[in-house]
N, C-alpha and C positions, 0 to 999 in steps of 0.2 A: 676425467673423474673416474676412481674407481672405488669397489666396495670390495667390503671383507663378509663373506659368506661363511656360514659352517658348513660342516662336510656334509649333514642329513641336507642342506638345503640344494646343494650341487648335485649329490647324489639322485635326488628326487626326480632329474631331469634326466639321470642316466648317465652322470659323467663322475669318476671315482677318481679324487684329487684329494689333497691334504687340504687343510686349514691353509688358504694363502688368500693374498691381497689380489683379487681378480682384476684383469684387465678388461677394458671394454669390448676387445674381440673374444675374452673367455664369456662375458655376459652373452655377445652377439649369438656365440654358438648355442649357449643353455637357450634362450628365447626361442630360436628358430628350431631347436628340439622340442619345446614345449607349443609352438605354433602348429608344426607339423603332428605332432599329437593331438590337438585340439580338432584337427580338421579330420584326422579319422576317427575319433570319437562323434563328432558331429554326423559323419557318414553313416556310421553303425546306430545312431541315434535315428536318423531320418528311415533305416531299415527297419528298426521297430515300429516307428509312427506308421509304415505302410503294410507293415504287417497286422497294426492294430485297426488302421483304416479296413482292409480288408476283411477283417473278422466281424467288423461293425461292433468292436468294443466301447466306443462312445455311446453305443444305445444303451447300454448297461447303467449309465451314469443318467440317462433322459437326455441327451446331447442330440441335435439334428443332424451335425456333421463331426466330422475328425477335428476339424479346423477349430470349433467352438469348444471341444473337449478340451483340447491342446493348450488354446489360449488359456481356459481355467487353468489347467494342470500344470502349466509351465511359468505362469504369470507374465505372459506375455500379450503384445497386442493381438487383436483379430487376424488385421491385416499381414502380419508376420509370421502368425500360424497358418493362414492359408497358404502364404508362399511356401512353406516347409510341408505341407501335405503335397502341394502341387509337385514340388521339387522330387520330393520322396517317389512319387509315382511316374513322374516324367526317368530319372535314372532307371526305371525297369526296362525300359528299351533302349538306353544307352551304357551298354557294357563298358566299352573303354573309357568313357568321362567317369563312371562310377568305379572303374578299378583305380583311375588317379585318385579320384577322391579319397578311397578307401587307404590308399597308402599315405595321404597327407601332403600330397603334390597340390591339390588344389584345394582354395579355400572356399567356404559355402557361398560367399558372394561370386565367384566364380561359376562356379557351378549353376548357383539362380539364375544368372544372366544366361549362361551356355542352354540350360533347358527351354530357356524358350526359343529358341530358333533351331538348336542341333536335331538333326535327322539320320538315318542310317547313310546316304549319301554325302553328307559334310560333316561326321562327327569326327572323322581322324585328324580332319584339316582343321578343325575348329579347336581341338585339342592340343594340336601341337602349337598353335596362335598362343591359346590361353596360357599354358605353360611358361613360354618367354614374355608376354607381355604383361604390364600393370593392369590392375583391376580398371581403372578408368579405360583403357585403350579396351579390352574386352567386352567392358558396356557399351560402349561407341559401337565396337564391330557387330555386336550383336543387335545394337539399335537398329545401323544403318541396313542391317540384314532384315528386320522387322518392318522396315520402313518400304521396302520394295515388294510386300506382301498385299495381297488384295485387302486384308483387315488393316492395313494402315491408313488405307482413306477413310474410312469408318471413324478410325480414330482421331484422326486430323479434323475430321467433321466435327465430333464431340468438342473437341479443345475450342473450335472456332464460336461453336454455340455455348460456349461456356465463357466466353469474352465479356467481362464489367469494367466499370468503374464507380465505384462509391466515393462519395464526399462526406464527412464528417466534421461538423463544425463546433468546435468547444469555444463559444462565444465568452464563457467565463473568463478563460486562460487566453484568449486573443489567437488561438490558432486554427487551424483548418488541415484535416488529414485526406489524403487522397490514397485510395488502394485500387491498383488497377491488374487485373489479369488477361493476356494477352498470348495468342500463339507465339512461341519464340521467335520466327522470324519477324514479327513484327514488333514485339518487344525489343529486337536488337537494335531496330531502327531508332528506338527513343535513347536506347544507351548509346549508340553511335552519336546523335545530337546532342549530348549531353558530354559526350568527350571533347566534339569540336568547339562547345562552348567554353569548355575548360580550356582547351589547347588557344585558342581565341583571345585568352584573357578575358572573357566576359562577365567571371566570377568575381568575388571577393578576394583577397588575399588570405592564403590559409596555408594548409599542406600542398607542397610539392607533387603532383602527382607521381608515381612511378617510383617514388623512394619511400615517401614516409605515408602513402596511401594504402598499404596496405596493414600499417601497425597503429595509425592512430584514427580507428574507425569512425570516433566521431565528429573530428576535423571533415574527415573523406566526405561523411556523408551532409554536413552543413555544407560543403562546397558544392555536393550535388544537385543539393536543393536550389543553392544559387543560380546553377547553370539550368536548371529547369524553368526557373524564372526567367532567367534571359533569353531563352529559346521561345517562351511566349511571348515577352517583349517584342522582339525582334518579328514574329510572326505577326502581333497585330500593329507594328510599324511599317507591316508591308515587306520586310527584305527578310534576310537569313542572319541566323547568329554570327557575329563576326565578319559579315560580307560571305567573300568567297572561302567555299569551304577549304581547311585545312588538309593536307595529306596527314597519314598516318606517321609517315618517316620523319616528320618535320619536329626539330626540338628547339629551344633555345641556345641560343649562341654564347658560349663560354670562352673565355680568350685564356688560353695557357700556352706558354711559351716554352717552345722543346726545338733543340736542334735536328736537323733533319739527319744528321750523322749519327745521333743518339738513337733515334728510331732504327737506323740500321746496324744497332749493337757495335756502333765504333764510338771515337771519343766525342763528347757532347756533353752538353747542359741538359735540363728540364727542371720546369717549375716543381713536376708532382714525379713521383715514381713513373718510371716508364710502361709498366703494365696497365697503371692507373690511365694514363693517355691512350694506349691502346685501346683500353677499353669504353674511354669516351669517344674515340676516332671510328668505333667499330661500326655505329650506326649513329653518325652525327655530320653535322656540317664542319669542313675542313677548308679555313682561309688561310694560305699561302703569305707568309711577308719574309721578304728577303732583306737583311740589314746587314752592318758593316760590322766590325769586331766592336765597336764601341757600343754596337746596341740600335743604332739608328737606323729607321726603316728605309731602305733603298725602294722598295717597291712591295705594291698592295695588290696578289691577285683578287681573281673573284671566289666569291665563296661556293662550292661545291661539295654538294650532299653526297656521301661516301655511298649509301643505299637509296635508290631512287625510290620514287612512290611506288612504281610499278613493279619494281623488284620486291618490294617489303610485301607488299599484296600477295605476289606468288609464293614468298617464303612463308606468309601466313596461311594460304591455301594448302601448301605441302605438310608443313609440319603441324599446323593446329594447336599452337601453344607451343611452351616451354619442352625441350627435347630430352633437357635431362631426367634421367630415370624416376619414376615415379612425383615428378612435380606436376599437379594439375592446373599451374597458372596459365590462363589465357588471355589474360592485359597486361600493358606494361611492359612490352617484350622487346628487348633489342636483337638487332641482326649481327651476330658473331661473324668475323672472319677465322676460319679455320686457320688458313696463313694469311699472318697480316699483310695487310697493303701495304705497309712501309718496309716489308722485307719481300715484295715482289707479287704478294698475294692479288687474285684478280676478284674485283668486286663481281661476283657471278653466283647462279643459285645454287652452281656445285660447290662453290667453296665458302658459302654462309650456311649458318643454321640458326634458331629460335633458340635464345635464352630468356627466362625472366631475368630483372633487374638483381635479384638476390644472387640468381647463379651465377649469372654474368660478372658481377663484381666477384663473387668466390673464386671465379673460374681463372681471371686475371691476376687473384692474390694469393697465387698457388694451392687452393683447396681442391684442385682436380684438373684433370687433363683430359683433352677431348680429342680424337682423330679420327679421320674417315678411312676407312678399311677396303680393300680391293675392291669389295661389291659393293660400293658406295653407302655400306652401312656407318653408321657412327658408332666409335669404341669410346666409353666414358672409363677412364682411370682414377682409382685414389690417388692422393699425393705419393703413397707408399708404393705405386705400380698397379696395385691391385683392380682387376676389371669390377664397374659396377653394372651389374646384369639389369635387363630392362625391368623382370619381373621381381627384383629382388634374390637374396641370396637365397639359395638352399643347401642341404647338409651335405651334399658330394661336393659341392663349392669347396668347402674348407679342408679337405682332404688333400693331404700331400701327395704327388707323385710316389715319390718311396717310401711312404709308409709300410711300416712293417718290415722294410728291409733290415739287414744286419748292419752294425756299425753306421747307423744314421741317427740325427739328432734333428727330430722332426719339430714344425712348429708347434705350441700350445695348440693352437686351433687343430693342426692336424691330430697332435692327441686326443685333445678331447672329442673330435668327431669318430676319430676311431674306436675310443673307449664305448660311444655310443651307440657305433654299429656292432660291437661284440656284446653289448649288454642286448641289442635288439635278436 
């Protein structure tokens, strides 16, 4: 989809072009330009807040703290105002992070996380990581650093002391509401128990988890409620939900006929597009059936799970969620073969990566490509071959190598970016 923007709108972000029908890439450049400007403006605002705090400017307005004045003056929450003041003061001792923030290379959210843990001895390393990583990864890294500090013990104790379960009965409507607050490690036990109940078929028919569960929230929530009831009933009966616990890599068996030769990209037949079959067999059960030319079965082998449960757990421990840049999903993940097993690829940790159901389907349908580089890092490529960076595109990513050279025909992205930099 494209849009027609006036010259003044496009020039407001530093790009001088005629009135044209803008492509998605044109809009991408303009948006990235604005984001960088907003990051730089946010830094300048924090510098002013720090100066205002240092000079006790808030006292003139009869406020106790600068955070209280900022919350009132900026119409933001008090907690957000406290974080801005804290971040502004912390940047005083972090010159490298402050410089990157001033240039718009870092967002406020990343800076806020970094200032909680960055010190003189680790500032450069954290900055290098933050420039390339996505926000969730940066926050996770900073949270991990905080977890090894002495203060983390007191924080964990406070979380444990706040654990609670409340029951509210609405007899008029015949419902009961449970509200539970637990330390996250205990809460994950409940989530795993519910997932096992769903996988074991202990709940009523509804949404198929992993496919529609993320888009049809109401039906999925109802199924989770059914799973909770199933787990409780199993406990009262003296057993576990569904009997023996199912592994996280187990899936339902779906029969799809495809010739082995077709999987090797030779002549053959398939009930579904080959990439769809490859997606289904990346992390599922494979049952080999040998038949004759008329389709009559001659031999049926044993069902083999492409990715064993132990290997799937190792993948989850390593990747910690979908590895597509910017994707935050950590549930309903598939193990994708970088070099598919039908083409001789091994079912090994080095040849696998985790993708959510959406990105796994998109990958096999040609939406993007993924490959492993020499240093074992994953490289994601758009359908047109452009690399997808981990931390989002930066302005310099849109510059053609030959921009400015004579007798060249740079892309519109390169032209727009060059114009932006000239304007700077």
